mmCIF file of the N, C-alpha and C atoms, coordinates in Angstrom:
data_MODEL
# 
_entry.id   MODEL 
# 
loop_
_atom_site.group_PDB 
_atom_site.id 
_atom_site.type_symbol 
_atom_site.label_atom_id 
_atom_site.label_alt_id 
_atom_site.label_comp_id 
_atom_site.label_asym_id 
_atom_site.label_entity_id 
_atom_site.label_seq_id 
_atom_site.pdbx_PDB_ins_code 
_atom_site.Cartn_x 
_atom_site.Cartn_y 
_atom_site.Cartn_z 
_atom_site.occupancy 
_atom_site.B_iso_or_equiv 
_atom_site.pdbx_formal_charge 
_atom_site.auth_seq_id 
_atom_site.auth_comp_id 
_atom_site.auth_asym_id 
_atom_site.auth_atom_id 
_atom_site.pdbx_PDB_model_num 
ATOM 1   N N  . MET A 1 1  ? 26.652 -37.054 -20.987 1.00 0.00 ? 1  MET A N  1 
ATOM 2   C CA . MET A 1 1  ? 26.595 -36.377 -19.703 1.00 0.00 ? 1  MET A CA 1 
ATOM 3   C C  . MET A 1 1  ? 25.123 -36.091 -19.400 1.00 0.00 ? 1  MET A C  1 
ATOM 4   N N  . SER A 1 2  ? 24.726 -36.395 -18.199 1.00 0.00 ? 2  SER A N  1 
ATOM 5   C CA . SER A 1 2  ? 23.333 -36.157 -17.824 1.00 0.00 ? 2  SER A CA 1 
ATOM 6   C C  . SER A 1 2  ? 23.089 -34.661 -17.611 1.00 0.00 ? 2  SER A C  1 
ATOM 7   N N  . ARG A 1 3  ? 21.840 -34.293 -17.611 1.00 0.00 ? 3  ARG A N  1 
ATOM 8   C CA . ARG A 1 3  ? 21.461 -32.895 -17.395 1.00 0.00 ? 3  ARG A CA 1 
ATOM 9   C C  . ARG A 1 3  ? 21.940 -32.411 -16.022 1.00 0.00 ? 3  ARG A C  1 
ATOM 10  N N  . ALA A 1 4  ? 21.773 -33.261 -15.019 1.00 0.00 ? 4  ALA A N  1 
ATOM 11  C CA . ALA A 1 4  ? 22.185 -32.885 -13.658 1.00 0.00 ? 4  ALA A CA 1 
ATOM 12  C C  . ALA A 1 4  ? 23.700 -32.709 -13.570 1.00 0.00 ? 4  ALA A C  1 
ATOM 13  N N  . ASN A 1 5  ? 24.446 -33.606 -14.210 1.00 0.00 ? 5  ASN A N  1 
ATOM 14  C CA . ASN A 1 5  ? 25.910 -33.472 -14.201 1.00 0.00 ? 5  ASN A CA 1 
ATOM 15  C C  . ASN A 1 5  ? 26.348 -32.217 -14.942 1.00 0.00 ? 5  ASN A C  1 
ATOM 16  N N  . PHE A 1 6  ? 25.705 -31.934 -16.067 1.00 0.00 ? 6  PHE A N  1 
ATOM 17  C CA . PHE A 1 6  ? 26.034 -30.710 -16.796 1.00 0.00 ? 6  PHE A CA 1 
ATOM 18  C C  . PHE A 1 6  ? 25.773 -29.488 -15.924 1.00 0.00 ? 6  PHE A C  1 
ATOM 19  N N  . ALA A 1 7  ? 24.631 -29.471 -15.240 1.00 0.00 ? 7  ALA A N  1 
ATOM 20  C CA . ALA A 1 7  ? 24.278 -28.328 -14.392 1.00 0.00 ? 7  ALA A CA 1 
ATOM 21  C C  . ALA A 1 7  ? 25.328 -28.127 -13.302 1.00 0.00 ? 7  ALA A C  1 
ATOM 22  N N  . ARG A 1 8  ? 25.746 -29.208 -12.663 1.00 0.00 ? 8  ARG A N  1 
ATOM 23  C CA . ARG A 1 8  ? 26.775 -29.106 -11.617 1.00 0.00 ? 8  ARG A CA 1 
ATOM 24  C C  . ARG A 1 8  ? 28.108 -28.636 -12.200 1.00 0.00 ? 8  ARG A C  1 
ATOM 25  N N  . TYR A 1 9  ? 28.476 -29.189 -13.347 1.00 0.00 ? 9  TYR A N  1 
ATOM 26  C CA . TYR A 1 9  ? 29.737 -28.817 -13.988 1.00 0.00 ? 9  TYR A CA 1 
ATOM 27  C C  . TYR A 1 9  ? 29.724 -27.347 -14.396 1.00 0.00 ? 9  TYR A C  1 
ATOM 28  N N  . PHE A 1 10 ? 28.652 -26.914 -15.034 1.00 0.00 ? 10 PHE A N  1 
ATOM 29  C CA . PHE A 1 10 ? 28.550 -25.520 -15.474 1.00 0.00 ? 10 PHE A CA 1 
ATOM 30  C C  . PHE A 1 10 ? 28.648 -24.583 -14.279 1.00 0.00 ? 10 PHE A C  1 
ATOM 31  N N  . THR A 1 11 ? 27.914 -24.888 -13.217 1.00 0.00 ? 11 THR A N  1 
ATOM 32  C CA . THR A 1 11 ? 27.921 -24.042 -12.026 1.00 0.00 ? 11 THR A CA 1 
ATOM 33  C C  . THR A 1 11 ? 29.307 -24.002 -11.389 1.00 0.00 ? 11 THR A C  1 
ATOM 34  N N  . SER A 1 12 ? 29.996 -25.130 -11.369 1.00 0.00 ? 12 SER A N  1 
ATOM 35  C CA . SER A 1 12 ? 31.334 -25.146 -10.757 1.00 0.00 ? 12 SER A CA 1 
ATOM 36  C C  . SER A 1 12 ? 32.329 -24.318 -11.570 1.00 0.00 ? 12 SER A C  1 
ATOM 37  N N  . ILE A 1 13 ? 32.172 -24.283 -12.878 1.00 0.00 ? 13 ILE A N  1 
ATOM 38  C CA . ILE A 1 13 ? 33.081 -23.521 -13.736 1.00 0.00 ? 13 ILE A CA 1 
ATOM 39  C C  . ILE A 1 13 ? 32.716 -22.037 -13.758 1.00 0.00 ? 13 ILE A C  1 
ATOM 40  N N  . ALA A 1 14 ? 31.433 -21.750 -13.977 1.00 0.00 ? 14 ALA A N  1 
ATOM 41  C CA . ALA A 1 14 ? 30.998 -20.364 -14.186 1.00 0.00 ? 14 ALA A CA 1 
ATOM 42  C C  . ALA A 1 14 ? 30.675 -19.626 -12.889 1.00 0.00 ? 14 ALA A C  1 
ATOM 43  N N  . GLY A 1 15 ? 30.300 -20.359 -11.862 1.00 0.00 ? 15 GLY A N  1 
ATOM 44  C CA . GLY A 1 15 ? 29.926 -19.708 -10.613 1.00 0.00 ? 15 GLY A CA 1 
ATOM 45  C C  . GLY A 1 15 ? 28.450 -19.356 -10.534 1.00 0.00 ? 15 GLY A C  1 
ATOM 46  N N  . PHE A 1 16 ? 27.704 -19.687 -11.575 1.00 0.00 ? 16 PHE A N  1 
ATOM 47  C CA . PHE A 1 16 ? 26.254 -19.495 -11.594 1.00 0.00 ? 16 PHE A CA 1 
ATOM 48  C C  . PHE A 1 16 ? 25.665 -20.527 -12.541 1.00 0.00 ? 16 PHE A C  1 
ATOM 49  N N  . SER A 1 17 ? 24.352 -20.707 -12.463 1.00 0.00 ? 17 SER A N  1 
ATOM 50  C CA . SER A 1 17 ? 23.715 -21.769 -13.244 1.00 0.00 ? 17 SER A CA 1 
ATOM 51  C C  . SER A 1 17 ? 23.597 -21.406 -14.722 1.00 0.00 ? 17 SER A C  1 
ATOM 52  N N  . ALA A 1 18 ? 23.391 -22.416 -15.539 1.00 0.00 ? 18 ALA A N  1 
ATOM 53  C CA . ALA A 1 18 ? 23.179 -22.195 -16.972 1.00 0.00 ? 18 ALA A CA 1 
ATOM 54  C C  . ALA A 1 18 ? 21.919 -21.369 -17.201 1.00 0.00 ? 18 ALA A C  1 
ATOM 55  N N  . THR A 1 19 ? 20.907 -21.580 -16.385 1.00 0.00 ? 19 THR A N  1 
ATOM 56  C CA . THR A 1 19 ? 19.672 -20.798 -16.493 1.00 0.00 ? 19 THR A CA 1 
ATOM 57  C C  . THR A 1 19 ? 19.950 -19.327 -16.226 1.00 0.00 ? 19 THR A C  1 
ATOM 58  N N  . GLN A 1 20 ? 20.738 -19.043 -15.200 1.00 0.00 ? 20 GLN A N  1 
ATOM 59  C CA . GLN A 1 20 ? 21.103 -17.656 -14.910 1.00 0.00 ? 20 GLN A CA 1 
ATOM 60  C C  . GLN A 1 20 ? 21.923 -17.061 -16.050 1.00 0.00 ? 20 GLN A C  1 
ATOM 61  N N  . PHE A 1 21 ? 22.813 -17.857 -16.625 1.00 0.00 ? 21 PHE A N  1 
ATOM 62  C CA . PHE A 1 21 ? 23.619 -17.384 -17.746 1.00 0.00 ? 21 PHE A CA 1 
ATOM 63  C C  . PHE A 1 21 ? 22.733 -16.952 -18.904 1.00 0.00 ? 21 PHE A C  1 
ATOM 64  N N  . VAL A 1 22 ? 21.756 -17.782 -19.244 1.00 0.00 ? 22 VAL A N  1 
ATOM 65  C CA . VAL A 1 22 ? 20.845 -17.459 -20.348 1.00 0.00 ? 22 VAL A CA 1 
ATOM 66  C C  . VAL A 1 22 ? 20.048 -16.200 -20.020 1.00 0.00 ? 22 VAL A C  1 
ATOM 67  N N  . LEU A 1 23 ? 19.566 -16.083 -18.791 1.00 0.00 ? 23 LEU A N  1 
ATOM 68  C CA . LEU A 1 23 ? 18.812 -14.897 -18.380 1.00 0.00 ? 23 LEU A CA 1 
ATOM 69  C C  . LEU A 1 23 ? 19.670 -13.640 -18.520 1.00 0.00 ? 23 LEU A C  1 
ATOM 70  N N  . TYR A 1 24 ? 20.880 -13.668 -17.990 1.00 0.00 ? 24 TYR A N  1 
ATOM 71  C CA . TYR A 1 24 ? 21.762 -12.499 -18.074 1.00 0.00 ? 24 TYR A CA 1 
ATOM 72  C C  . TYR A 1 24 ? 22.101 -12.160 -19.521 1.00 0.00 ? 24 TYR A C  1 
ATOM 73  N N  . TYR A 1 25 ? 22.325 -13.181 -20.334 1.00 0.00 ? 25 TYR A N  1 
ATOM 74  C CA . TYR A 1 25 ? 22.641 -12.954 -21.746 1.00 0.00 ? 25 TYR A CA 1 
ATOM 75  C C  . TYR A 1 25 ? 21.471 -12.292 -22.470 1.00 0.00 ? 25 TYR A C  1 
ATOM 76  N N  . ARG A 1 26 ? 20.262 -12.790 -22.222 1.00 0.00 ? 26 ARG A N  1 
ATOM 77  C CA . ARG A 1 26 ? 19.081 -12.205 -22.865 1.00 0.00 ? 26 ARG A CA 1 
ATOM 78  C C  . ARG A 1 26 ? 18.887 -10.753 -22.442 1.00 0.00 ? 26 ARG A C  1 
ATOM 79  N N  . VAL A 1 27 ? 19.092 -10.469 -21.167 1.00 0.00 ? 27 VAL A N  1 
ATOM 80  C CA . VAL A 1 27 ? 18.931 -9.096  -20.679 1.00 0.00 ? 27 VAL A CA 1 
ATOM 81  C C  . VAL A 1 27 ? 20.028 -8.201  -21.250 1.00 0.00 ? 27 VAL A C  1 
ATOM 82  N N  . GLN A 1 28 ? 21.235 -8.707  -21.369 1.00 0.00 ? 28 GLN A N  1 
ATOM 83  C CA . GLN A 1 28 ? 22.318 -7.919  -21.964 1.00 0.00 ? 28 GLN A CA 1 
ATOM 84  C C  . GLN A 1 28 ? 21.993 -7.571  -23.417 1.00 0.00 ? 28 GLN A C  1 
ATOM 85  N N  . LEU A 1 29 ? 21.484 -8.538  -24.168 1.00 0.00 ? 29 LEU A N  1 
ATOM 86  C CA . LEU A 1 29 ? 21.053 -8.258  -25.541 1.00 0.00 ? 29 LEU A CA 1 
ATOM 87  C C  . LEU A 1 29 ? 19.934 -7.225  -25.553 1.00 0.00 ? 29 LEU A C  1 
ATOM 88  N N  . ALA A 1 30 ? 18.991 -7.380  -24.633 1.00 0.00 ? 30 ALA A N  1 
ATOM 89  C CA . ALA A 1 30 ? 17.866 -6.449  -24.553 1.00 0.00 ? 30 ALA A CA 1 
ATOM 90  C C  . ALA A 1 30 ? 18.354 -5.030  -24.286 1.00 0.00 ? 30 ALA A C  1 
ATOM 91  N N  . GLN A 1 31 ? 19.339 -4.881  -23.419 1.00 0.00 ? 31 GLN A N  1 
ATOM 92  C CA . GLN A 1 31 ? 19.882 -3.552  -23.147 1.00 0.00 ? 31 GLN A CA 1 
ATOM 93  C C  . GLN A 1 31 ? 20.460 -2.932  -24.410 1.00 0.00 ? 31 GLN A C  1 
ATOM 94  N N  . GLN A 1 32 ? 21.139 -3.724  -25.208 1.00 0.00 ? 32 GLN A N  1 
ATOM 95  C CA . GLN A 1 32 ? 21.688 -3.215  -26.468 1.00 0.00 ? 32 GLN A CA 1 
ATOM 96  C C  . GLN A 1 32 ? 20.566 -2.776  -27.408 1.00 0.00 ? 32 GLN A C  1 
ATOM 97  N N  . PHE A 1 33 ? 19.531 -3.599  -27.521 1.00 0.00 ? 33 PHE A N  1 
ATOM 98  C CA . PHE A 1 33 ? 18.417 -3.271  -28.407 1.00 0.00 ? 33 PHE A CA 1 
ATOM 99  C C  . PHE A 1 33 ? 17.682 -2.018  -27.935 1.00 0.00 ? 33 PHE A C  1 
ATOM 100 N N  . LEU A 1 34 ? 17.482 -1.897  -26.625 1.00 0.00 ? 34 LEU A N  1 
ATOM 101 C CA . LEU A 1 34 ? 16.813 -0.712  -26.089 1.00 0.00 ? 34 LEU A CA 1 
ATOM 102 C C  . LEU A 1 34 ? 17.653 0.537   -26.342 1.00 0.00 ? 34 LEU A C  1 
ATOM 103 N N  . ALA A 1 35 ? 18.961 0.414   -26.177 1.00 0.00 ? 35 ALA A N  1 
ATOM 104 C CA . ALA A 1 35 ? 19.854 1.550   -26.420 1.00 0.00 ? 35 ALA A CA 1 
ATOM 105 C C  . ALA A 1 35 ? 19.840 1.965   -27.892 1.00 0.00 ? 35 ALA A C  1 
ATOM 106 N N  . GLU A 1 36 ? 19.553 1.012   -28.776 1.00 0.00 ? 36 GLU A N  1 
ATOM 107 C CA . GLU A 1 36 ? 19.459 1.309   -30.209 1.00 0.00 ? 36 GLU A CA 1 
ATOM 108 C C  . GLU A 1 36 ? 18.116 1.915   -30.592 1.00 0.00 ? 36 GLU A C  1 
ATOM 109 N N  . GLY A 1 37 ? 17.172 1.952   -29.636 1.00 0.00 ? 37 GLY A N  1 
ATOM 110 C CA . GLY A 1 37 ? 15.896 2.594   -29.893 1.00 0.00 ? 37 GLY A CA 1 
ATOM 111 C C  . GLY A 1 37 ? 14.731 1.669   -30.168 1.00 0.00 ? 37 GLY A C  1 
ATOM 112 N N  . LEU A 1 38 ? 14.897 0.360   -30.030 1.00 0.00 ? 38 LEU A N  1 
ATOM 113 C CA . LEU A 1 38 ? 13.772 -0.549  -30.214 1.00 0.00 ? 38 LEU A CA 1 
ATOM 114 C C  . LEU A 1 38 ? 12.746 -0.320  -29.114 1.00 0.00 ? 38 LEU A C  1 
ATOM 115 N N  . THR A 1 39 ? 11.494 -0.577  -29.416 1.00 0.00 ? 39 THR A N  1 
ATOM 116 C CA . THR A 1 39 ? 10.457 -0.474  -28.394 1.00 0.00 ? 39 THR A CA 1 
ATOM 117 C C  . THR A 1 39 ? 10.615 -1.637  -27.419 1.00 0.00 ? 39 THR A C  1 
ATOM 118 N N  . ILE A 1 40 ? 10.012 -1.499  -26.257 1.00 0.00 ? 40 ILE A N  1 
ATOM 119 C CA . ILE A 1 40 ? 10.086 -2.556  -25.256 1.00 0.00 ? 40 ILE A CA 1 
ATOM 120 C C  . ILE A 1 40 ? 9.450  -3.832  -25.798 1.00 0.00 ? 40 ILE A C  1 
ATOM 121 N N  . ALA A 1 41 ? 8.317  -3.718  -26.464 1.00 0.00 ? 41 ALA A N  1 
ATOM 122 C CA . ALA A 1 41 ? 7.633  -4.891  -27.014 1.00 0.00 ? 41 ALA A CA 1 
ATOM 123 C C  . ALA A 1 41 ? 8.485  -5.581  -28.078 1.00 0.00 ? 41 ALA A C  1 
ATOM 124 N N  . ASP A 1 42 ? 9.079  -4.803  -28.977 1.00 0.00 ? 42 ASP A N  1 
ATOM 125 C CA . ASP A 1 42 ? 9.932  -5.385  -30.019 1.00 0.00 ? 42 ASP A CA 1 
ATOM 126 C C  . ASP A 1 42 ? 11.157 -6.052  -29.406 1.00 0.00 ? 42 ASP A C  1 
ATOM 127 N N  . CYS A 1 43 ? 11.712 -5.406  -28.414 1.00 0.00 ? 43 CYS A N  1 
ATOM 128 C CA . CYS A 1 43 ? 12.885 -5.933  -27.734 1.00 0.00 ? 43 CYS A CA 1 
ATOM 129 C C  . CYS A 1 43 ? 12.545 -7.257  -27.034 1.00 0.00 ? 43 CYS A C  1 
ATOM 130 N N  . ALA A 1 44 ? 11.416 -7.283  -26.345 1.00 0.00 ? 44 ALA A N  1 
ATOM 131 C CA . ALA A 1 44 ? 10.985 -8.497  -25.650 1.00 0.00 ? 44 ALA A CA 1 
ATOM 132 C C  . ALA A 1 44 ? 10.852 -9.651  -26.632 1.00 0.00 ? 44 ALA A C  1 
ATOM 133 N N  . GLU A 1 45 ? 10.233 -9.387  -27.758 1.00 0.00 ? 45 GLU A N  1 
ATOM 134 C CA . GLU A 1 45 ? 10.051 -10.432 -28.771 1.00 0.00 ? 45 GLU A CA 1 
ATOM 135 C C  . GLU A 1 45 ? 11.393 -10.883 -29.340 1.00 0.00 ? 45 GLU A C  1 
ATOM 136 N N  . LYS A 1 46 ? 12.271 -9.937  -29.578 1.00 0.00 ? 46 LYS A N  1 
ATOM 137 C CA . LYS A 1 46 ? 13.564 -10.237 -30.197 1.00 0.00 ? 46 LYS A CA 1 
ATOM 138 C C  . LYS A 1 46 ? 14.453 -11.111 -29.310 1.00 0.00 ? 46 LYS A C  1 
ATOM 139 N N  . VAL A 1 47 ? 14.330 -10.959 -28.000 1.00 0.00 ? 47 VAL A N  1 
ATOM 140 C CA . VAL A 1 47 ? 15.153 -11.773 -27.100 1.00 0.00 ? 47 VAL A CA 1 
ATOM 141 C C  . VAL A 1 47 ? 14.411 -13.003 -26.586 1.00 0.00 ? 47 VAL A C  1 
ATOM 142 N N  . GLY A 1 48 ? 13.217 -13.256 -27.153 1.00 0.00 ? 48 GLY A N  1 
ATOM 143 C CA . GLY A 1 48 ? 12.558 -14.529 -26.905 1.00 0.00 ? 48 GLY A CA 1 
ATOM 144 C C  . GLY A 1 48 ? 11.450 -14.572 -25.881 1.00 0.00 ? 48 GLY A C  1 
ATOM 145 N N  . TYR A 1 49 ? 10.933 -13.426 -25.474 1.00 0.00 ? 49 TYR A N  1 
ATOM 146 C CA . TYR A 1 49 ? 9.823  -13.424 -24.519 1.00 0.00 ? 49 TYR A CA 1 
ATOM 147 C C  . TYR A 1 49 ? 8.504  -13.305 -25.263 1.00 0.00 ? 49 TYR A C  1 
ATOM 148 N N  . GLN A 1 50 ? 7.507  -14.060 -24.819 1.00 0.00 ? 50 GLN A N  1 
ATOM 149 C CA . GLN A 1 50 ? 6.199  -14.024 -25.456 1.00 0.00 ? 50 GLN A CA 1 
ATOM 150 C C  . GLN A 1 50 ? 5.321  -12.915 -24.907 1.00 0.00 ? 50 GLN A C  1 
ATOM 151 N N  . SER A 1 51 ? 5.676  -12.398 -23.740 1.00 0.00 ? 51 SER A N  1 
ATOM 152 C CA . SER A 1 51 ? 4.891  -11.295 -23.180 1.00 0.00 ? 51 SER A CA 1 
ATOM 153 C C  . SER A 1 51 ? 5.820  -10.211 -22.650 1.00 0.00 ? 51 SER A C  1 
ATOM 154 N N  . VAL A 1 52 ? 5.351  -8.982  -22.757 1.00 0.00 ? 52 VAL A N  1 
ATOM 155 C CA . VAL A 1 52 ? 6.116  -7.842  -22.254 1.00 0.00 ? 52 VAL A CA 1 
ATOM 156 C C  . VAL A 1 52 ? 6.232  -7.931  -20.735 1.00 0.00 ? 52 VAL A C  1 
ATOM 157 N N  . ALA A 1 53 ? 5.186  -8.432  -20.084 1.00 0.00 ? 53 ALA A N  1 
ATOM 158 C CA . ALA A 1 53 ? 5.210  -8.537  -18.622 1.00 0.00 ? 53 ALA A CA 1 
ATOM 159 C C  . ALA A 1 53 ? 6.321  -9.480  -18.154 1.00 0.00 ? 53 ALA A C  1 
ATOM 160 N N  . ALA A 1 54 ? 6.457  -10.624 -18.794 1.00 0.00 ? 54 ALA A N  1 
ATOM 161 C CA . ALA A 1 54 ? 7.514  -11.576 -18.421 1.00 0.00 ? 54 ALA A CA 1 
ATOM 162 C C  . ALA A 1 54 ? 8.891  -10.977 -18.694 1.00 0.00 ? 54 ALA A C  1 
ATOM 163 N N  . PHE A 1 55 ? 9.019  -10.287 -19.810 1.00 0.00 ? 55 PHE A N  1 
ATOM 164 C CA . PHE A 1 55 ? 10.283 -9.627  -20.142 1.00 0.00 ? 55 PHE A CA 1 
ATOM 165 C C  . PHE A 1 55 ? 10.627 -8.577  -19.093 1.00 0.00 ? 55 PHE A C  1 
ATOM 166 N N  . THR A 1 56 ? 9.656  -7.761  -18.718 1.00 0.00 ? 56 THR A N  1 
ATOM 167 C CA . THR A 1 56 ? 9.885  -6.701  -17.738 1.00 0.00 ? 56 THR A CA 1 
ATOM 168 C C  . THR A 1 56 ? 10.321 -7.284  -16.400 1.00 0.00 ? 56 THR A C  1 
ATOM 169 N N  . ARG A 1 57 ? 9.671  -8.365  -15.962 1.00 0.00 ? 57 ARG A N  1 
ATOM 170 C CA . ARG A 1 57 ? 10.058 -9.010  -14.698 1.00 0.00 ? 57 ARG A CA 1 
ATOM 171 C C  . ARG A 1 57 ? 11.498 -9.523  -14.761 1.00 0.00 ? 57 ARG A C  1 
ATOM 172 N N  . ALA A 1 58 ? 11.853 -10.174 -15.856 1.00 0.00 ? 58 ALA A N  1 
ATOM 173 C CA . ALA A 1 58 ? 13.214 -10.706 -15.997 1.00 0.00 ? 58 ALA A CA 1 
ATOM 174 C C  . ALA A 1 58 ? 14.232 -9.576  -16.052 1.00 0.00 ? 58 ALA A C  1 
ATOM 175 N N  . PHE A 1 59 ? 13.929 -8.542  -16.810 1.00 0.00 ? 59 PHE A N  1 
ATOM 176 C CA . PHE A 1 59 ? 14.830 -7.396  -16.947 1.00 0.00 ? 59 PHE A CA 1 
ATOM 177 C C  . PHE A 1 59 ? 15.064 -6.754  -15.588 1.00 0.00 ? 59 PHE A C  1 
ATOM 178 N N  . GLN A 1 60 ? 13.985 -6.578  -14.839 1.00 0.00 ? 60 GLN A N  1 
ATOM 179 C CA . GLN A 1 60 ? 14.085 -5.932  -13.529 1.00 0.00 ? 60 GLN A CA 1 
ATOM 180 C C  . GLN A 1 60 ? 14.815 -6.829  -12.528 1.00 0.00 ? 60 GLN A C  1 
ATOM 181 N N  . ARG A 1 61 ? 14.641 -8.129  -12.633 1.00 0.00 ? 61 ARG A N  1 
ATOM 182 C CA . ARG A 1 61 ? 15.332 -9.055  -11.738 1.00 0.00 ? 61 ARG A CA 1 
ATOM 183 C C  . ARG A 1 61 ? 16.849 -8.930  -11.900 1.00 0.00 ? 61 ARG A C  1 
ATOM 184 N N  . VAL A 1 62 ? 17.304 -8.710  -13.113 1.00 0.00 ? 62 VAL A N  1 
ATOM 185 C CA . VAL A 1 62 ? 18.737 -8.630  -13.383 1.00 0.00 ? 62 VAL A CA 1 
ATOM 186 C C  . VAL A 1 62 ? 19.292 -7.233  -13.129 1.00 0.00 ? 62 VAL A C  1 
ATOM 187 N N  . THR A 1 63 ? 18.573 -6.192  -13.562 1.00 0.00 ? 63 THR A N  1 
ATOM 188 C CA . THR A 1 63 ? 19.128 -4.834  -13.537 1.00 0.00 ? 63 THR A CA 1 
ATOM 189 C C  . THR A 1 63 ? 18.626 -3.965  -12.388 1.00 0.00 ? 63 THR A C  1 
ATOM 190 N N  . GLN A 1 64 ? 17.601 -4.403  -11.671 1.00 0.00 ? 64 GLN A N  1 
ATOM 191 C CA . GLN A 1 64 ? 16.941 -3.613  -10.628 1.00 0.00 ? 64 GLN A CA 1 
ATOM 192 C C  . GLN A 1 64 ? 16.286 -2.352  -11.201 1.00 0.00 ? 64 GLN A C  1 
ATOM 193 N N  . LYS A 1 65 ? 16.099 -2.329  -12.511 1.00 0.00 ? 65 LYS A N  1 
ATOM 194 C CA . LYS A 1 65 ? 15.371 -1.243  -13.185 1.00 0.00 ? 65 LYS A CA 1 
ATOM 195 C C  . LYS A 1 65 ? 14.443 -1.890  -14.195 1.00 0.00 ? 65 LYS A C  1 
ATOM 196 N N  . ASN A 1 66 ? 13.302 -1.246  -14.432 1.00 0.00 ? 66 ASN A N  1 
ATOM 197 C CA . ASN A 1 66 ? 12.469 -1.774  -15.504 1.00 0.00 ? 66 ASN A CA 1 
ATOM 198 C C  . ASN A 1 66 ? 12.963 -1.199  -16.831 1.00 0.00 ? 66 ASN A C  1 
ATOM 199 N N  . PRO A 1 67 ? 12.536 -1.759  -17.954 1.00 0.00 ? 67 PRO A N  1 
ATOM 200 C CA . PRO A 1 67 ? 13.039 -1.287  -19.249 1.00 0.00 ? 67 PRO A CA 1 
ATOM 201 C C  . PRO A 1 67 ? 12.803 0.203   -19.496 1.00 0.00 ? 67 PRO A C  1 
ATOM 202 N N  . SER A 1 68 ? 11.684 0.735   -19.029 1.00 0.00 ? 68 SER A N  1 
ATOM 203 C CA . SER A 1 68 ? 11.415 2.171   -19.211 1.00 0.00 ? 68 SER A CA 1 
ATOM 204 C C  . SER A 1 68 ? 12.441 3.018   -18.473 1.00 0.00 ? 68 SER A C  1 
ATOM 205 N N  . GLN A 1 69 ? 12.754 2.630   -17.244 1.00 0.00 ? 69 GLN A N  1 
ATOM 206 C CA . GLN A 1 69 ? 13.764 3.363   -16.477 1.00 0.00 ? 69 GLN A CA 1 
ATOM 207 C C  . GLN A 1 69 ? 15.124 3.279   -17.162 1.00 0.00 ? 69 GLN A C  1 
ATOM 208 N N  . PHE A 1 70 ? 15.453 2.113   -17.680 1.00 0.00 ? 70 PHE A N  1 
ATOM 209 C CA . PHE A 1 70 ? 16.722 1.944   -18.393 1.00 0.00 ? 70 PHE A CA 1 
ATOM 210 C C  . PHE A 1 70 ? 16.781 2.874   -19.598 1.00 0.00 ? 70 PHE A C  1 
ATOM 211 N N  . MET A 1 71 ? 15.702 2.947   -20.353 1.00 0.00 ? 71 MET A N  1 
ATOM 212 C CA . MET A 1 71 ? 15.672 3.805   -21.543 1.00 0.00 ? 71 MET A CA 1 
ATOM 213 C C  . MET A 1 71 ? 15.813 5.276   -21.163 1.00 0.00 ? 71 MET A C  1 
ATOM 214 N N  . LYS A 1 72 ? 15.152 5.691   -20.078 1.00 0.00 ? 72 LYS A N  1 
ATOM 215 C CA . LYS A 1 72 ? 15.266 7.083   -19.631 1.00 0.00 ? 72 LYS A CA 1 
ATOM 216 C C  . LYS A 1 72 ? 16.702 7.420   -19.254 1.00 0.00 ? 72 LYS A C  1 
ATOM 217 N N  . LEU A 1 73 ? 17.376 6.493   -18.581 1.00 0.00 ? 73 LEU A N  1 
ATOM 218 C CA . LEU A 1 73 ? 18.775 6.720   -18.213 1.00 0.00 ? 73 LEU A CA 1 
ATOM 219 C C  . LEU A 1 73 ? 19.663 6.808   -19.454 1.00 0.00 ? 73 LEU A C  1 
ATOM 220 N N  . GLN A 1 74 ? 19.340 6.062   -20.481 1.00 0.00 ? 74 GLN A N  1 
ATOM 221 C CA . GLN A 1 74 ? 20.114 6.104   -21.724 1.00 0.00 ? 74 GLN A CA 1 
ATOM 222 C C  . GLN A 1 74 ? 19.966 7.450   -22.428 1.00 0.00 ? 74 GLN A C  1 
ATOM 223 N N  . LEU A 1 75 ? 18.793 8.063   -22.296 1.00 0.00 ? 75 LEU A N  1 
ATOM 224 C CA . LEU A 1 75 ? 18.533 9.333   -22.963 1.00 0.00 ? 75 LEU A CA 1 
ATOM 225 C C  . LEU A 1 75 ? 19.159 10.515  -22.239 1.00 0.00 ? 75 LEU A C  1 
ATOM 226 N N  . SER A 1 76 ? 19.419 10.358  -20.946 1.00 0.00 ? 76 SER A N  1 
ATOM 227 C CA . SER A 1 76 ? 19.961 11.494  -20.177 1.00 0.00 ? 76 SER A CA 1 
ATOM 228 C C  . SER A 1 76 ? 21.457 11.575  -20.244 1.00 0.00 ? 76 SER A C  1 
# 
């Protein structure tokens, strides 16, 4: 199966792209790690980001909150 056919098939089944699936999965893992008390930098590295800035942008794109805001909400 070609890459393009896989992309179309995945999107037709899941309702979103494989790239979006990976992004949401990484952010979901990051939320768990942050809730467990990992630092933002450690969390970013653990879910595969090479920079905290890229991780923060991705996290905010999915959750509409940055990791610091998410952590504050977890503490309250």
